[in-house]
N, C-alpha and C positions, 0 to 999 in steps of 0.2 A: 344670911338667908336659911340656916336651916331654922333654928327661933320662928325666924317668921310663918316656914314653910306649918309648922307643924302648928301657931296658933293658928292658919288657916286649916286645917284640918280641924281643929279641937273647934273652932266655929260652923265649922258645918253637920257638926251634931247638935247646934244650940236651937232648941227644938223653939222660941219665942222670938228670937233673931231671923227664922226661918221664915215665921208666919207672917213677921211684922216684914218683910221682901217678900215675898213670892203674893202680896196681895196691896202694895203699893207702889204707885205710878213709879218713884224710887225704882224699884226694884226692876220695873220693867225695863226703865233704861238703861239699866248697868246690864241686863241679861241679852239686849240685845245681837251685842258682838259675837257671842258665843250657842244662842241659842238658838233653833234656825223659826219656834217661833210658839203658840198654844194649843195652833188647834192641828191638825192631820193635813190641810189644807194645808195651812203656812208651808210644813213640812216640805210635800210635793211639788212645792214650786220654787222651794229655796233647790231642790234636788231638780227639776230641769234645767235649773240655771245653770246649777253646778256641772251640768251635765256635756252641757252649751258648750263648756268651757273647757271639752275633753277630760271632766273626770269622774267619775266612779263614786259611789254615795254608799253610806250604811249609815241604816235609821236607827232611831235610839229615842225612842218612847218613855219617858226619860216618869223616873219611881221606884221604889226601895221597900224593900220588907213589908210588905201586905198585912195586915193584920188577921184576913179573914177568906175562906176557898171563895164565899164570891169578887172578893175585890181582885184574885189572882187569875177568874178565869178572868172578869173583866177587861184588867190589863190586856191577860192574850188577847180576847175580840180586837181590843187595838192592832196589836200585829198581822191576823188576818186579815185586816182591814188596808190595811199597808204592802202584805202581799198583793191581796187582789187588787191594786191603784195602780202595783209597781204594772203585773204583767198587762192588766187594762192598759196603761200609758206607754208602755217602749220604755220604762226610762231601765238605764244603768243601775240599779240599786239590790239593796240585799238590807236584813233586819240582822240588829243587835240585842240580844236581851241577856237579863240581871233575870237570873235563875231567883232569888228572894224576892222579886218582883211578880213569879209565876208558884212564892208559896212555898218556897229554901225549908224557912223558919218555919214552916208548921209544918207540915213533913214534906222528907224528898222523894215519896212514892207521888204523891199530886206535883210538884216539881216538873218531876220526871216525864207524869203523863201528860203536860201541859207542853214540853217543850219538846217530846215528841211528834203530836197533835202537827204543833208548829213546821216541825219536820217532815209532815209530812203533805201538810200543804206546800209546804216550798219545794220540797222534791217534786211536786206533782204538776210546778208551772216553773219548774226547771230555775229553782231558783238557791239560793244558800240562808244559813240560821247561824248566826257566829253567839254564842255565849260566851259572855264577857267574866270576867275573873272581878270578884272581889276581895275584901281583907283575909286574912289567911284562916281563918275558922272555918272558911268552906271552901275552900282550895281544893281537898280532899272531895267533900261529896261533889259538886261541880266536876271534879273531873271524872266520877264514877260515872256522873248521870250521861255527859259525851260519850263519855268511851260502850257506855251499854246501849245510848242510840244509833249508835258510830254501827254497834257488830249488827246491827240486824240489817243485811242485805238492803235490801230493797230504799234503804235512807242509807246506805255509805256514800261517801261524800256529799251532804244535804246537810253535815252537819262540823261546824269547828268550835275552837276552844284560844282562853286568852292564855298566854304564858306572862308572866310577870317577874322581870330577870333579876329585880332586887332579893327574889328567894332564894334561898339556901339550894327548896328542892329545885329548885325547877329545873335542873341539867339531868335529874334523875328523872322528873315528870318527862320532855321533850322529849328523850329518847324514848322512851315506851310508849309516846302519843304518835312519833315518828316509822314504829314500829307496826305501828297499826295506819299508817297512812291514815293521818286526823289530822287538816288544818288549821297554821296556828295564826294567831298575831302577836307580834311579838312584841313589848312595850316595856318600860320600866317598873311602873308602877303609883299609883296614886293615894295609896292607903299610908297609914305612920304606925308599921310594925315594929316591935322591940327586935332591939340586935340578938336575941335569940335565933328569931330563924328569920331574919333578911339583915342585904350589908348594910350597915351605918353610914359607911361615906362613897360621894359619890362617885370615885375615882372607880370602886372599887366593884359598882354598880352596873358603871359602864361599861368597864372589863370583859365585864359576865353578861353584857348584854352583847359585845359584838362575838365572843367565842357562838352563844348559843346561835346569834347571829347569818353565824357562817354554818351552821353547824345544816338552817334553816334550807340555805342558799344551795347545800350539796346535796340536798333529799330525792330533788326532784318533785318532791310536789309542792303545788302553788300556796307562797303561804304570804303575810303580811308579816310590813317591818313596817312599825311604827313610833317616830321617834320625827320633832324638831329640830333634831340636834345637827348641825350640819358638819360637824368633823365627823361623824357617825356615819351620817350618810355617805362622804364622799369616804370612810374608807369599808364600805359597805358598795360601791361602785365600780372602788381598785381591788376591790377583792373578787367582782364578777364579772370583770373583762380581764385580770390575770390568767382567770381559772375558766372563764370561756361560758360564761351561764349568762345566757342570756334575759336580758331584760325582761320580755317576755314573761318566763316564769316563775316571776314573786310582782310585789307590788309593793308603796311607801304608802301609809297611809298615815293622817295627819286631821287634825281637831278642825271642826269647823268654826273661822273666826282666826284662827292661828297658821302664820305662816303664810298667807295666802299667793306675797310673789314668789318663795322657793317650790309652790306648790305648782305655779302657770313654769315655773326654770322647768323642775322636774319631766313636763308632760312634752318641752317643747324640746329636750331632751332623749326624749323617746321612751320614757319610763314610765309605768303602771303606773295612775297617781291612783286612790281613796278618800275620800271627805267626813268624818261621823261628826252626820248634822243631828241630834239631838233635837228632840219639840217636848212639849207639854209642859201644865202648869205646878208639876210637885219639881221644878228645875237646881232648885236652890243647895241642895248637897254635892251634884254637878258640877255648880257652876261653880264652889269654893274651891273644892278638887282641883278644877281648872288653873287657878290663883294659887292656887298651893302648888303644883307642878313647877307651873313656872312666875315667878312672883315678879317676875317686870310686868308681869299682865298689870300688877295693881300701880302701877307709876300710870300707862294707858289709862284706863279704865279714869285715875285722877283725870289725866291733864282733857280726857274726851266729856268728863263732867264740869270740869271748869272754863271749857271754853264755850260749851253745848247753851 
C-alpha cells in the first residue's frame, strides 16, 4: 500500500494526465464520487442535500498554486460568492481555502490580504473560514498568516487552520495555536513528505493523531476531528465519554463520498458531523490525493467503471 500511495501522489503532479482527466468524459465519470460538480450551483445543491441529513458542510473551490495576482483574486471571488449564497440561502456551511490558490507562492502579503478579506466577509455574515494546510514547505507561512489574521480583535474566531498529524512539528504548532484560541481541524495528512519531517509509519501517525486529538478535546475550544478511521473514532468517543466532554463541543469531519454510512451513524448517535465538499473544474490533484489516502477507493472506482 505505501508504494501505491506514493505512486498516486506522484500521478497527482502529472500535468499531461491532469489535462486529459479534467477534459474527458471518463474523468467526469471518475470524479463524481468525490466531487460535488463543476459549478457553484452544483456545490450549493449538494450542500442543501447534505444539510437535510443533519450534516454540516465545508465548501472547497478546487484549485492550487495560481500563477498571477489576477488568478488569485478570481479564485477568492468564488469564495465571496459562496459566502453570500450560504448566508442568503440559510445553509449550514462554511468555506475551506488553500493559500496557494490565494497567491501564497507569489507573495505571502497578497495571500494574507486576500485571506483577511474573506475572514472579514465571513465575520460580517456570522460564518467561518478554514485555511487548509498544504505540503510542509508552506506550513510555517500558512500558520503565520492565520495567526496574524486571528490576532485582529474584530476577526477573532472567524478563521481556523488545519494541523496534519504526520508532521513531527505538529505538537508544538498545536500548543501555540491553542494558546491563541485558534480553531483547528486535525487530519492525518495527504502529501508525500520525507521522513525528515513526517512520521513514515502509519502506526506512528495514528498514535500522534490520537495524542493531538485528545489535546483538542481538552482545550474547551470547538475543533474538528477529521478522520474516517473507525478505530480512531471509537477511541475519541470513549475518551470524550470518560472525561465528560460533551459531543456538542467538537465535530467529526469526513470527505464527500467517503463513508457515508459512518457519517449518518454518527449523526444518529448525536455527534456533530461536517462533510468536506469540493467543487470546480480543477479537481484532478485533489482526486488523486483522496485515492492515495485510502487506496481501497481505487478498487471501488474500478468496480463502478466495470459495472457502468
